C-alpha positions, -999 to +999 in steps of 0.1 A: +550+613-606+558+592-574+569+606-543+601+586-547+615+611-572+623+647-572+626+650-609+625+630-642+645+640-675+633+628-706+649+628-741+644+616-778+656+581-784+686+579-808+663+573-836+643+603-828+611+582-828+602+581-791+607+597-758+626+578-734+635+582-695+668+594-693+671+601-656+649+594-623+666+614-595+658+604-560+636+625-538+665+637-516+678+655-548+673+693-548+665+719-574+700+729-577+708+695-587+680+696-613+697+727-627+731+712-627+717+682-648+704+704-675+726+697-705+741+729-720+738+722-755+707+698-762+672+698-755+652+680-726+617+675-712+617+675-674+591+668-650+600+684-613+583+680-579+587+717-568+584+724-529+579+757-516+561+775-487+543+809-484+528+827-456+493+824-471+492+789-484+518+771-462+538+745-476+532+732-512+544+708-536+536+712-572+544+694-604+565+715-630+568+705-666+600+721-682+606+721-717+644+728-720+657+742-754+689+761-749+702+784-774+733+762-780+709+730-790+711+720-827+684+734-847+672+698-857+670+689-820+650+719-814+627+713-840+621+676-830+615+686-793+590+714-804+572+690-825+566+664-800+561+686-768+523+686-768+522+648-772+546+645-743+526+672-720+493+658-728+505+624-714+515+638-680+489+640-652+489+667-625+511+694-638+507+727-624+525+748-649+546+746-679+582+764-681+599+769-713+637+773-709+661+786-732+687+797-705+692+791-668+674+824-659+642+811-673+642+779-652+657+797-621+643+786-587+628+821-581+613+824-614+596+790-610+584+800-574+569+830-586+549+814-615+536+789-590+525+816-566+508+836-594+488+803-603+480+795-567+461+827-562 
């Protein structure tokens, strides 16, 4: 992921045969912007440049892969995204953690921060 984007959203193409880039947010975007862009009733893959600071590690920037599959998404959509997730994930380089989200609490900034802190120990 280049330093010019804060996050990338990917979705299945209309024919459900390939994964396409839906949105590339500028680096000036925030994690709150990322959360606002999550669709309430459809699945997405996302890659986020997550920045945080800790006393022990200082300033960090980690790449987070998000597999978004909300409760309200159609069953067929959930099945297609679940079936292609591994291929998408394997194509991404430099991902620190993977987050599965079915509601906003699972992709909350504090939740992701705590998972990243646990990994960096």
